N, C-alpha and C positions, 0 to 999 in steps of 0.2 A: 951908756944910757942915751935915750934917744932925746935929743934936743927940741925937736919940732914935729910937726904933724907931718906927713910925706902927701901935701895937697899940691897938685900942681896947676888946680883953680881954687878960687875961695870955697869955703864950706859953705853949704844952705845955712840959715839959720835955724830951719825947721829940724835939719839932721843934727845940730850940733845941740838942740833943744833936746831933742829923742835922746841922744848919746846920754847927755847929762841925767836924763830919768831913767833909762835904764842900766848903762853900764857904771858910769862915774860912782866912784867910792864916796860914801857919805858917813858922816859922823851919827852916833845913836840918835840925837835930834834932827839927824836929817839935812844937816848942813852940807853942802857941796866940800868935799876935800879936793877933787879932779874937777878939773875945768874942762880939760880938752882930750882927746882920743889917747896923743902920744903919753899922757901921764898914765892911763889907766894900761896902756902897753908894757910901760916899765913896770908897773905893780907885777904884772903878769910876769913878765920875764923874769924878774928878778926871784919871785916865787916859784919857778919851774926851773931855774938853773942852779937849784942847790945841789949838794951831793947826792948819789953820785954822778951828776950831769955838771958838774960845775966845768969841766974841761969845754964843755961846750959852749959856755954861755955866751962868747963873743957874736958866735954863728947863729945861736938863737933870736938874740938883740939885733942883729944885721935882718934877720928875715922877717922881725917883726915891726922892723924900722920902714921895710920895703912894701912888701906885700902879701904876708903871712897874717891870717885874721884868725884867732881862735874862735870856737862857739860861743854863745851868749853866756853861757853859764860860767863860762871858764874867766870871760871878760870881767863878770860880775862879781865874782866870787873868789878867785884865786890870790891869796896873799892880803885879802883881807883881815883887819885884827879885830872887827866888830861884830862878825856874825862866822857861824859855822853852816855853810849850806853848800850842796853838793857842786862840783863843778862839772857834772853830767847833764847834757839836755834831755835825755830821754833813755827809757829802759824797756823791757818785757817782761811781763808777769810770769810766775809759775804757771806751769800748765794746770787749768782750772780742774780739780777733781769734781765728780758727779756725785757731790753730797753737800749738804747744808754746811758741816765741818768745812770742806773744801773750800765753798764759794766763800765762806764769809772769812775764812783766813786770807784768802787772795783778795776781800775786800779790805781788810785791814791793813795788808801790806801794801794795797795799792794807795790808803791814804797815808801812809807813813812815806810813802814815796812820792806822792805828790806833794806833800808838806815840805819835803826837802829841796823843791823847786825843780824835781825831772818830772817830764811826760811819762806816759806808761802805754805799751800795747798789751792787748789780750787776745787770746782765741776762744770764743765762746760756743765753739761747735763740739765741746766736749760736752755739754751739759744735754740730758737728755731731752727729747721733745716734748712739745706741751701734750698734756693728756696721757703722757704717761705713767703707769702706776708707780708710787712711792712705797718701798718696801716698811712695812711694820706701823705706818699710819693711815692704812685704807684713805689713802687720797691719791691725789693727780697731780704730776708736776704743772707748773704754769707756765714752764718754758723758759729757753735761755733768753729769749727778749725781755721778760720781765725781770731777770737778774741784772740785764744790762744797764736797766734803767736804776737797778741799786748803785752800780759802780759809776754811774753816769751823776746820781745825785751825790754822791761820795765826792766824786771832782768838784762838782758846784759847791758843795759846803767847804772844802778845804781851801777854796780859792775866795769863798765870800769871806774866809777869815784872813784875809789879806796875801800879799806876795804877788807870784808871777802867776798869770793866768793858767790853769791847766789843761792840759792837751791829753787824749787818749785816741787810740786807734781799736777797734774791734774788727778781728776777722773772722771769717766761717767758712766752713767746706760745703763746696758748692751741691755734694750729696745729702746733706743734712735734711732729712723731713720736715724742717721748719725754715728751709731757704728763702720761700716766698714771704713768711712773716718778715724775715731779718732783711729782704732787698727793700720793703716797704716800711721798714720801723721807722724811718724820721717822717712819712707822712702824717703821723700823728701829732695834731698841733703842741709844740714845744717839748717834743720828746728828744732824748739823746743830743742835746745843744752843743754838748761838750764831748762829744766822740765823732771821731772819722770813721767810716764803714769800708770795708773791702772783701770781697767774696774770693776764696783760692778755687782756682779751675786748674785740673788736670792737664795733659796732652790726650789721652784717652776721651775726656768730657769735650776738648773743643774739636776733635776729630768726629765726634758722635753727631756733635752741632752740624760740621760741614757736611756730612753723610745723612743725615736727617733721620737719626737712629736713637733708641730708648735708652732711658738710664735708669739705676735704680736709686732709689732714695733709702737710706739705711743709718742704722746706728748700731753701736757694739750692743751684744747680748745682754739684756736684763735679767736676775733672777725670777723676776715675775712677770715675764713675758708671757702673753695670753698662749693658751695651748693651740697647738696647729701653726705658731710662728715658721715662715720659712726663712732659713738662715744661709749664707754664703761667707766665703773666705775673701775680704777686702782690707784694703790697706786703709786706716782712718787717722788724721794728723792729731797727735798730741796723746794719742792713745797706744800707738804703736810706733818703732822707729821706721824714718823712710825708708820706703820698698818694703818693708815688712806688712805682712797682712793678720788680721785679727778675726773673730768671729762676728758675723753684723747680723741684724734681722733687717730684710727688706718690708720697709712700709707701704712702698707704692712705686709703681713702674711706669714713667712719663716721659715723652718725648723731651731731647736734651734741649732742643730748640724752645719748648715752652719755658723753659728755664733763662734760656738765655735772652730771649724777649724780653722776660719780666726784669732783667738786670739791665738792659740795653734799654729799656722806655723807661724805668726809672732814674738812669743816669741821664738820659737825654733831657727829661725835665728838669732834674733834682740835683743834676751832677753827681750822685751817690747813688750806689757804691761805686767804689774804684774795683778794678780786677788785679788779682796777684796771681803769676803763672807759677804755680806750685812746683811743677818739677823742676822749671829754669831757677828757682829759689834755691833747691837743694842741689840741683846736679852741678850747678857753677859755683857753689860755696866750695873754698880749698880747704875746710875744715868736715867736709861731710861726712867721714870716716869716723868723727868723733861727737857728732850732734846732730838733730834734726830739727830743723826750722818750719814754724808755723804761724809766726806772729810777728808783727814789724813795729818801729817805733810811730809817733802819731803822723808823721809826714812820709813813710815809706822808704826813707833812703838807708835805712839800717833793716834788714832782715836778721833777727837776731834768735839764739834759745833762750830757753826759761832763764830768767835773772841777767840777760845779758844787758850791756849798756853801749849806748851812743858816745862816743868819744871825738869830738868833730872839730876841724878846722878847714879854713878855704883859703885860696890863694886869690886875692885879687888881681886879675889878669892886667886890668888898666893900668897896675903900679909898674907895668915891665915894658911899658909904651915910652919911647923914647920920641921925644917931638924933633923932626928933621925938617930941613927946608922945604921938602914938598909933601909930608906926610907924616907918617909914624911907622917906626921899627920895632920888632919885640926884641927884647933883651933876654934870649934863651937861656945864656950863661948862667945871669942872676937869677931865674926862675928857677934853674936846676940845683945852685946852690941852697936856695931857699926852702923848697922842697923838701930836700934832705933833712935841712935844720927843724923844720916845722914837726917833723918824725919824732924828731927827740924830745921837743918840747911835750906832744902827744904823748910819748912815753911816761913824762915825766908826771902827767896827769893821772894816769893809772894810780900811783902810789899816793896822790893826793885828793881822790875823787870823793871822798866823803859822803859814800852812797849811804841811803837809807838801811839797807837790810844785811846782814852778814852774807846771805848768799851773792849776793850782786857782788859784794867786794871780793869774797871767794872766785866768782867767775871772772871778772875782770883782771884780777891779779895771775889768774890761770892762763887765759887766752890774751890779754893785753891789746885789745881790739883796737886800731884807729880806723878814723873815717876822714881822711883828708881830701879834699875836692878842690874846686873852683867857683867862683864866684865873676860876674863881669863880662861873661862871654859876649853875650850879645854887643855892649858896649863896645869891648875890643874889636869885633868883627867890623862894625861900622866904622870905625875911626881907622882902620886897615883898609876900608875899602872892601871888604871882602861881602860877599852874601851868606845872609844865616843859610841858606838853602844848601844843603849837600848832598843831595839827591841826585845832581845832574853831571857830577864831577867825579872821575875818577882817581884812584889813589895815584897820585904822582911820585911817591916813594918819600924817602927823607928828605926834607928841605932843609937848607943850609940854615946856621944860626942867624944869619942877617937878614932882616925883612926890611927891604928898603920901600921902593917907591909903591904907590897905590898901583899894584901889577895885576892885570886882570890873569895871567899867566900862574899867580901864586893863590891857589884855590883855597877854599874855606875847608875842605874835606881834609886836605894833607895837613894844614896848618892845625886842626882840632885832633887829627891823629897825632902829630907830635907832640902836642900837649899831653894827652893821654898818654905817651910813651915815657914821656917824663916821669908823670903821676907814678907809674908802676916800676920803672928801673930806680929812681931816687928811691922809692919807699923801701925797694928790696936793698940798696945798698947802705940806707940809713940801720937796715933790720940785720944786718951782717955787722954792721960797726957795732952796734948796742949788744948783739949776742956775744961778741969778742970780748966787751968790756965790763959789761955789767952781767952778773950771773943771778939767777932766782932759784929758791928751792921749789917753788909751786908750779912753776912752768910745764904746760902741756908737752913741749918740747924736749923737756930732759930726756923723757925718751926717744932715741934717736930714731926710731921707726917712724914715729909721728912726722920727721923731715920729710922721711922718703914718702911716707904717704900723702905729705901735702903737696909736693911737686908734682906727684902721678895723679892728680885729680886733673878734673874736665879743664878748670879754670886756666890751671898752669900749663898744661899741655895744648889747648888752643890756642895761648898767646905764644908759645914758643912756635906751634906750627905756623901762626899767622907772621912770624919773626919780629913781635914786639916788645920781646924780651930780651935781653942779651944773656946768651946761655952761657957765659963764663960767670955772671952772677950765680947762678943756679948752681953751677960747677962748687962755688965757694960757701954757697949757703949749706950745702950737702957737707961741707966739713965743719963749718964754723958753728952750725945752728942756727935755729931763729929764735927773735926776742919777742915777735908781734904775729898774729895770726891772720890779721885782715888789715889793708892801709888805705883803700880807696873807697869812696862813697861820695856823693854828690848832694849835698843839703839844699834845701830852698833858700835860704840864706836871707828871708825876707828883710829883718830888723838890722842884721850886719851890713847887709849891702846897702842899706839907705843910710844908717847912722855912723858904721864904722868907713864905709867906702863912698860917702858923697853921693848916694843916691845911684850906684852903677846897677847894671841888670842884675837881675836875681840868677845864683846858681849858672845852669847853662839855657835860661830862657832868653828868647829876644827880649829887646824893652818893650813896657806893656806901651807906654805912650811917650812921646818926647814933653808932653806938658797934660797933667792928669790932676784929679782930685785924688788925696791922699786921706783917708779916714782913718784917725787915732783915737785910742779909748784912752781919755783922759782921768785923773783921780779926779774924784766929786764932781764930776760932769754925768749929767744923765743920757746926752746924747752924744754921737761920736763928732769930733772935731773934724772939720774938714779945712784941708790945705793945698791951694794949687802949686805945685812942684814942678820943676822941670828935671829932664833926664843928664846924667853926668856927661855923655858924650856931647850932646847938644852944647851944654857949655863950655866944656873943652875946647869944643872944635872953633868955635865962635869965639873963644879966648885966643885960640893959636892963631886962627886964621881968619882975622876980622872981614877981610874982603873976598872970601873965597865963597863961591855956592856950595851950600848943604850936599853933600855927594847921595848919590841914588841907595847907597848900601845902609843910610839911615831909617831901617824898614822899623815898624811899628807892629806887637805881636799880631793884630787882626789881618795884616799884609801878608803873614806867614801861612801856608795852607797846612792843616794837618797831615799832609802825610810829609812836609818838611820839619814839623815837628818830631814826629815819629823818627824820622831818619836822623836828625839829629840825637835822639835818645839812644837809639839803636848804636850808632856810631859810638859813644861814649858807654854804653853797657858793656861792652867788652872787654875794656880796661877797668871795670868796678870789680873788684872782688865781694864787694856787696851791692849797693842799688843807688839809684838815682831817684831824687823827688823833682819830680817834671809835672805840669800841668800843662795838655794841650789844649789851648784856646779855640773853640771852634764857633763860629759864625751863627747868629741865632737862625740865619735864612737856612742852614744847612737842612737836608731831609733826613728823615729818620734812618732810610737806608743807607745813604752815605754815612751817616753817624755810625752805624755797625760796624761799617769799614773799617773804621778807625781801629778798632779795637781788634780785628782779624789782622791787619797791618803790623798793630803792636806786636802782635804774637809771633807774626812771621818775621819781624826785623829781629829779634831776639831779646826782646825787652823782657824785664822780669814784673813789669806791672803795667799798668795804663789808668791815668786819670784825666778826665776831660771837664772842661768848663765851659758851657753855653748860656750867655746872659740871658738870665728869664726875670723881668723886673718883678713878677708876680710872686715869686719865690726868693729871690736873693737881695742881698744889698752888701756887696763886698767892701774890700777893703780899700780896693784900686779901681776908680771909676772915672769912665773916659766922661768928660762933658758932655760932649755931643750925644751920647746915649742918655743922660740926663733931659737933656731938651729935648729928645723925643720921645719921654717918657711922662704919662699923665697919673696924678693919683688923685683918688677920691678920699677927702677928708670931710669927718665929720665930728661936730663939736658937740659939748654936752648938751646943747639945747636941741639938739636932733637935726640943725642944719648942715648942709652938704657942700662943698666946695670942691671944684676940678682945679687941683693946681699942678703947675709944671714941674719936674722932679728936681730941677736946679734953682727953682726959685727960693729966695732967702726970707726966714720968717722969724718975729720974735716970739717965743714962748715964756709968757708972764706967770704962768704958775710954777715954772722952774728955773725962771730968769737967765734964759740962754738963749743966743742966736744961733742957727742951724738952717741948712736947707731942707726942704720937703722930703726928699728921700730919705734921710736920716732920721725925720721926725715920723716917719712911717716904720722904718726900722726900729725906732724906740717904742712905738707903741703895738708892734706885734711881740716885740720880747714883754713887754708889760703884762699884756694880756694870755 
């Protein structure tokens, strides 16, 4: 059992309060049973180390006591005697059939999934375009966007009933005739507030953009297409398997750049939609011989087949930093041990997932996907004196296990690659161990040919070619078989990095700011609650070395160039058999032409997708806010009597109507939502 929290510095009161709200066990009346994170980890460890995993109990608890952090739904629900809720953060919907029955079957399943506490992703480009004829009723389709609003309303209604905030992702094929409506869908006031959006583009489209060539907007043949329609054979996600083709009607031929510019312009102004590189999603999937991928979970780190589930965990890298006389060193031996053990914990989650639909249970038990990643990378690099920038350093090879002084010769790229190698190799080692000792009647790998197909995919052959995977492990797995299909993904880790990690940096992101305003939705409060918080690394460094100057490596996200963000994402992507949730923060001053280059560079650097955020006070009000941005932003507030005031975004107000004190920026966000 874990006796206390593994805190090298005192936990922030704000973090402790958030932990008790989101993850601590409560009785049916809402009274706290758990007061501190280690108590929650004990509950989780006990629940997930039952037979047939009991022989691994000691190493599971050791991993949880150091730096292994299960995802939020596991923390909140595993081992709870008071509720039966899902241990899975997110899922992907069935492929939505182009019929009223198909659409509303998916709506019903989405409602059941969301009510269980899981988010959900969908592909909406399987629905016929706006104004396409509907057989038998003499009517015309209202188009995919109208039905997306139905799913969004369902999410909002389920959330309004209580529980965790609903999360959704909608993906869309770039060649669909309604692509422009999809790209601009959120410009409508209040539309799709509970759904992220991403466009799927393939390699051919990117080449046609580059060469300024035309593309066809198409949709699969309908029985009542008008006479004289022109048809061709093309691939269409969700309708046919990856690489296969189906008969599609050409609706329009336009320049590829016209579509690309619409995506880029809307993303430049509104930070949506994101872009998914469809071929890479599928080509680099080690299970691409058995499934086609055309949707992701709401944050994009898991590209999943229909009814697929996110079974997530993260390693807090700062937990493996040992303070020495002149800095910090990273304990790779402990890190290896705990990555191995966390995969055993995540495998146990598959059997206790408590998913809402039988198809989801069938899918998770057949493939047993894991998504183990990291958090606190930005904090760790800063404390070790290493730059977040990996673009200017070559691969120095495998570094020794001992990381001592802040030595400029120890470069960030090699450190990050060593982290990636551990994630891959220890994941495979755990996979072999479980395959040898725990059998399944429904595993996709009961067919030995699937093990051979698995290691013959681009993902594993690429890692072997780079020398990042121990070939002896592959040889052993070919003999023993496999327990789970996927091992690695990097989640955004927003709340677990904050509440379980004492405000370490999220995922592989650099630290947002070392002091910033954090907005949190609080029960029974109309406006967001703003709290000034400080980063883990700034507090730990001041605690450990109070007389030393803060090192130059303590950068903030606005000091990291878009290219540096992309290089880091590209570096880690090659280790991920799923994907990465990462947001590239770009300065407001970045020109539109420079902004477009970000996405091209993400494509060229091997990323599976790209998401950016550009601060725009007229559109956004985020969870993380730089006080300096607020001080430079003014808002016009109009009273009920019609009088207008120009107020600074950081100014504080007391709102007598709702009996709350808040900053002006949060008031504006509240008023926008209410209207």
